[in-house]
N, C-alpha and C positions, 0 to 999 in steps of 0.2 A: 503493499499500500504507498501510496506517494506520500512523505511525510506533510501534514497541513500548513504547517508554518511555512516550507520552502516553497510549497505550491503557492500561496499568497505572494511570497515575496516574487517569486517569478513573474506571475500575473501582475501586478503592481510594476514589475521592471518592465515587462513589454507593454504595459497601457501607457507609462513613460516614455518610453521608445518612440511608440508611435507619434504620440503627440507633440514630442519634439522636434519630430521629423515634419509635422503637418504645419508647424507654428513656432519657430525654436525659440525665439526671443519674447514671447508673450507668454508662452507656456514655462519658459525655465524660469521665469519672474514668478508666475503663479504658483508652480510647485516649489521653490525655495519658500513659501509661506506656508508650507503644510507642517503644522506641530505635531500630529499622531495618525497613525492609521489605527482605525478601530474597525476590527472585522472587515466590512465592505466599504465603509464609509472612511472619510478624513476629515479631520478640525483644522482649520486654517488656522494661521496665527491671527489674523485679523477678528477670527471670532474669539480664540483665549484673549486678544487685547481688549476687545470690548467688555466681555465678561468680567475680567480682572478691574477694569474701569467701574462698573458697577458694583462691585465687591466692596471696592475702594471706598466709592461715596458712603456706603453704607459702614464701613466701619468708621468712617470719620462721622458722621452722623450720630451715631450711638458715641462717640467719643471714646472709642476703645484706642489703646496703643497700636498702630500699624505693625505689623510683622514685615521682616525683610522680604521685598520685591521677589526674590527668587522661590523665596517657601512660599508665599502667597501665589505665584504663578502655578507652582506645582500642586498645591490643592487645588486649584479653581480647574486646573486640567484634567485632574483626578476626579473633579466633580463633573466634567462635561462628559468623561469618557464614561462614566458609570450611567448618566443620562442617556448618551448614545446608544450604549448596549441596551439599555431599559426600553428605548423607543424603537430599535430595530426589531426586538422580541415582540414588542407592542404591533408593530405593523405585519410581523409575520402571523401573529394572531388574529388580525383585522380590527384592533382596536382603533377608534378614530373619534374625532369631535367634531360634530358641524358647527357651521358660524352661527347658527341660533343657539345652539347650547353656550356657546364662549358668549356672546350679546347676552345671554340671559344671567348667565354667571355674573357677567360685568355689573349690569342692572341692579342685582341683588346686592354686590359688593357695596355699590354708589351708595343704595338705600340704606344697609346697615349702618354708613358713615354719615348718614343725613344729609345725603347730596343727588342732586339730579345727574343723571350721567354726564351732562356737558360740563358738570361743576369737578365730577369726578376726573375729567378729561384735564379738566384745566390744572387742578392740583397735581396729577402725575406729569405732568410738562414743568410745574413750577419744581418740583423734585427732580427735575433731570431726565425722565423717563417719557418715551413715545410713548403714544396708547397702542401703538401697533405692537411696540416691543413689549408692553405689559399681556396683550391678550396672546403672543406667542408664548410666554412664560408660563401664563394660565393653563394655554392649551397642552404644555409640556407636563404641567402639574397634574392636569386632570388625567391624561393619559397614561401616566407613570402612577397613579393611583389606581385607575383602572386594571392596570396591570399587574398590578401587587394585590387587588383584591381577588384578581382572578388565578393569580399563582399561589397565594398564600391564603387568602381571606376565608377562601371557599373549603378549607379544608382542616378550618379551626372551628373546634366544638367546646362549648362551655356546658357541662351537667348541671344539674341541679345539686347531686352530690358533691360536686368539686365545692358548690358554692357553699352548702352547708358545712362541709366540713373546714372550709376557710371560717367561717362565722364561727363555728365550734372550736376552733383552734387557736386562731387570733382575734376574735370578734371583739375581748373585752381589754385588750390591749390600749392603752393610755393614746399611743400615736395615731389612734383612727379617728380622733379629733383634733387632727393636725394636719395641714398641709406644709408641705416641702419645696423648697425653689430649687432645684439640683443643676450644678456643672459635670458635664461628662466628657471625659477625653478616653478615646480606644488607642491603643498601641495594636494593632490587627497583628495574627499570624496566620499564614496561608494554610489551606486543607492541605494536610499532609507533611507539615513544616518538620524539620530537622532537630533533634535535641539542642544543637548549637543556636538555631534561629531563634528557638523558643526561648531560650535562657539569655540571647542578644537583646529580644523585645522585654523579656521582663527585668533585664538590667536597666532598659532604657525607661521604664515604667516607674522602678525604684529611684535612677535619679530626677527623674521629673516631679515625682511626689515632694523629694527632698526640696529642690528648689523652688517648689510652689509653696512649702513650707516656710521657706525661708524669705518669701516675699514677692517670687514673680507672679505677674500677671496672668490668673488664670483664662481669662478671654483670647489674650495675645499669644499663649503657651497652646491653647486648644486650636487656634486658627493655623497656626504653625506645624504641630504635631499630632494633631489627632487624626485617625481615619474613620472616624465615625460619618455619618449623614449629616449631623448637624455641626460639624467641624466651622465651616463658614459661619454660622451664628454664634461665636464662641464657646460651643460645647453646650448652651443654655436648653436645658431640656422642659422650662417652664415649670408651674406650680402643679404638684402632684399631690394626690393624698395616700395614703402607705397602700392602700389598693392598686394604685397605678404605677408602682416602683416595680421593675422587673424583681423577680423573686429573688435572683441573685445579690441585689443590694439589699433587702428589707433590712436583715441583721445588722450591717453596718448602719444603714440610716437611722434606725431605732436607736441607737445609740448616740449619733451625732449631734452638734449643736452650730449656731449659726458661726461660718468661717472654717469648722474642721474639714480636711483632707482626708481621706481615709486612704489606706494602705492599698497596694494594687489588686484587684480580683480578679481571678483569673476566670476565663469562657472560653468554649471551644473557639470563639470568635479573635481570641487576644486577651491582653491585659486591660482593666477599666480603673480608671481613676476617677472618682466622684468626689465633688466639694459641696458642701452644705451652705448654699450662698445665703437663704433665709429660712424662718420658721415662722409659721401663723396660725392661730386656732380658727375656727368655722363652725358657726353658730347651726342650732338644728332646724331639722329640713322643716319646715311651716308649709303647707299647701291650703288653697282655696278650693274646697270640694261644692258643686252646684247641684241642688235638685231641679231638674228640667223636663219639661213634657214639649212634645210638636206637634204638628199636622204638616204631614208632606204631602206634596201635589208634584206628581211627576209628569214632564212633559213629552208628549207623543206626536203622530201624526194629527190627533184631533186635538189636543189640546197645547197651545203654543204658550210662551212667555206670561203674555197680556193676560190670555184666560186663567192661567195659574194665579197669577198676582190678584187678578178679579173674585177668583175664588174666595181665595184667603183673607181678602178684605170684606168680603160678605161674613167669614165665618168671625174676624175680630170684632167686627161692628156687632153681631149677636151675641158674642162672648162678656163685650162689655153693656151690653142690655140685659144680661144675668143669664144668658144661656151657658149650659154645664160644656167647658173645654173639653172634658174626657169623653162625653158623650159625643162630641162633634168628631172628636178623633177617632174614636171606634166606628164612627159611621162614614165617614171620609177619609181617613189618612192613608197613603198608599204605602206607608211604611207598616206593613202589617203586622212583623214583629211587636213594635211598642205601640200599635193602634189596640191591640187586644188588652192594654194595659192602661188604656186612656190616653194615650201619646207618649206616658212616660218613659224616660229614658234612664231613670232613677238617678244616683247620686255619680257625677263625673267629675275626674281630675283633669288638671290642664294638661291639654295633648290628647286625650279619648277623643275628640271631634274634630271635623275638619275645621281648618283654619275659618272660613266665612262665617260659619254657624257658630264657632268657640266665640269670634271677635264680636259678634253682635251678641250674643247671650252675656258676654260680659259687660256689657254697658247698660245692660236691665238693672231695674229696682225689683225688688221681691214683689212678685203677683202680677208686676208690668208684663205688657204682650208686645213685641216687637211688630214692625212693621214685616211683609213679605222678605226672606233674605233668601238668594240664590247659592246654591254649591252645586257640586257636581252629579248631587242625586236627584236635583230638581229642586222646588221651591218650600221654604219653611215658614212656619208660622209657631215662634217660640214664647214659651213663658217659664220665666224662673220661680219656682215654688219655695227655696231654702236655701240659705248659705252657711257654710261652717267652715272656719278653720282648723286644720288638724295636722298634727304634729305626725308626719310621714315619713319618720327617721328611719323606723325599722324597714318598710318596705323600700325606702330609698335606697336605703344601706345594701339591700340585697340586690337591687338592681345595679349599684355603683360595683358592687364585688362582682358582679357577673360580668359588664361591662371592662371591669380593671382587669379581670383574668382574662378575658378574650384579646384586649389590646396587647396585654405582657405576652400572652404567646405570640400575638402578629408580630410584636417587636421582635421578639427573639427569632422566631422564623425567619423576619425580613433580613435582619443582621447575617443569618448564615447563608441564606439565598444570595444575596448581594455578593458577598465574598465568592460563594461558589461562583456564581456569575462571572465575577471579573478573574478568578483564576482560570475558568476554562475558555475565556476568550481570547482570540488572537490581536494582541493590539503592540503597538510598537510606537515609541514616542521620539520623535525625530528632533524636536527644539530641545 
């Protein structure tokens, strides 16, 4: 069998020769700007320069110390390589993002920041990013997330037994009422690494811990040295409860105080260095539960939107004149399940119902009846009959534990998957 690396080099050399023959001066200049070959694709120097400039701007904005340019370029190049490998895999899997999906996501982000789309574009320009670059970055992020969900997320399962076991064994520890802001550095080792390579990585991790404890800047060290996906964010893992922290770290984290740096922690991916940036308490989880009922009119060939609204307004007028809501619901609602109970949906929690219904319900006083409200199911007449605040901590804790176990499994699998993807890929760095 022909050596894969040799075959790719041969093909690349042949392609280069053909291009040089067809247009020597132009193509020699272009080929001189190739930074790396990644499988069947290339990374151009100008692409690397652009990304480095973007990262430098982000580091300056965060007021972190800038690492040496050679180290920053190496880290950014590695990030682009990993993005290329994942995009290539996504393309083979047929994963794509439409323009409508992109524009819809951009509009949602603008709305979350209390801006119109035009204001959001202006803000991006003010920060030195074009709207096109923003959309390209978002497309890349969505595609990679979909790829990881396909490759990893689908095989991650969390059972009720795992949740119950966690709550039984760790449910009462004091750290459960605490959130942690963590920094992380990974000194990676490749799959099948030799004993000397493992020893070298461990030595490097130990030396970094000594320097960090002596006062070396964690953010800059993470940017310069970490092989983790968060390296260019200064290793910042954000705020997490004990449930959200990888199992590997929990024993150390529960003993740490603000500013502490743990000894290197070994995993199949390499050696991890964690720093406790901050710690804070969080409150009990209180929610407002609502007792609500409704009458639903579905639209069809015979009943259009206007007819549905007209019927509901007639029901509203009858109820306000003294007719029984439950009786009208039983006789007229197209939601047959709730109609049998006089339109009652019983007690509902935030997020249980579709957004248009929940938004309208949230604005109603007790016993007040809404105007007709449209959702994907049809048109509703809504009445709130009671509300109560409830400490949902136990149920919320169980949901958090389930989500955290799943997130932890995904993180651990993703780390291993990315290392394997990188180790098995053909990558040649030319710059």
